[in-house]
C-alpha positions in Angstrom: 101.6 27.6 7.0 103.8 30.6 6.7 103.2 34.1 7.6 104.4 37.0 5.2 106.9 39.7 6.6 107.6 43.3 5.6 110.5 41.8 3.7 109.4 41.1 0.2 110.9 37.8 -0.3 110.8 36.5 3.5 108.3 34.3 5.2 108.2 32.9 8.7 107.1 29.5 9.3 104.9 28.1 12.0 108.3 27.4 14.1 109.2 31.1 13.8 111.9 30.3 11.3 112.5 32.9 8.5 112.7 31.3 5.1 113.4 32.6 1.7 109.9 32.6 0.1 109.5 30.0 -2.7 112.4 27.9 -1.4 113.2 25.7 1.5 116.3 27.8 2.2 116.4 29.4 5.7 117.6 32.9 6.1 120.2 31.7 8.8 121.7 29.2 6.2 122.4 32.1 3.8 123.8 34.3 6.4 126.0 31.3 7.7 127.4 31.1 4.2 128.1 34.7 3.9 129.7 34.8 7.7 131.8 31.6 6.8 133.2 32.5 3.6 132.9 36.4 3.4 131.0 36.0 0.2 129.4 39.2 -1.2 125.5 39.1 -2.3 126.9 38.5 -5.9 129.2 35.5 -4.8 126.1 34.1 -2.8 124.0 34.4 -6.1 126.8 32.5 -7.9 126.9 29.9 -5.4 123.0 29.7 -4.9 122.0 30.4 -8.6 118.3 29.4 -7.7 118.0 32.6 -5.6 117.5 35.9 -7.0 119.6 38.9 -6.1 116.5 40.3 -4.7 115.9 37.3 -2.3 119.5 37.5 -1.2 119.3 41.2 -0.3 116.1 40.7 1.5 117.4 37.7 3.4 120.5 40.1 4.5 118.2 42.9 5.3 116.2 40.5 7.5 119.5 39.2 9.2 120.8 42.8 9.8 117.4 44.0 11.2 117.2 40.8 13.7 120.9 40.5 14.1 121.0 40.0 17.7 118.2 37.2 17.5 119.9 35.3 14.8 123.2 35.5 16.2 122.0 33.9 19.3 120.6 31.3 17.3 123.9 30.7 15.6 125.7 30.4 18.8 123.1 28.2 20.2 123.6 25.8 17.1 127.2 25.8 17.4 127.1 24.9 21.1 124.7 22.1 20.2 127.2 20.7 17.5 130.2 20.9 20.0 128.1 19.0 22.6 127.1 16.3 20.2 130.8 16.1 19.1 132.1 15.4 22.4 129.7 12.5 22.8 130.7 10.8 19.5 133.9 8.7 19.5 136.6 10.1 17.5 136.9 8.1 14.2 139.7 5.9 13.8 141.4 7.7 11.0 141.6 11.0 12.9 142.9 9.3 16.1 145.6 7.9 13.8 146.5 11.1 12.2 146.5 13.0 15.4 148.9 10.3 16.9 151.3 10.9 14.1 151.1 14.7 14.7 148.7 15.8 12.1 
């Protein structure tokens, strides 16, 4: 079950996750691509051609209107990934490259 929002192309699922309507893409996934690569809405459209420009702008508007909450979620996810990485053994290739100074 999803709930419509005041953003034309954005719905919120039962877990309170904002999704781009008609897709399985989370708003936060699009935002992470924008933040990681500095992509413009037009470049995002080129990279994700199944999204319309309207969907992209709606997702970005949703992000900017909820930036504090979504930035906290991004930070939480990054911490989670770092915590898991510390639990996993270093792959042998990585260890060999580090030992060689790479």
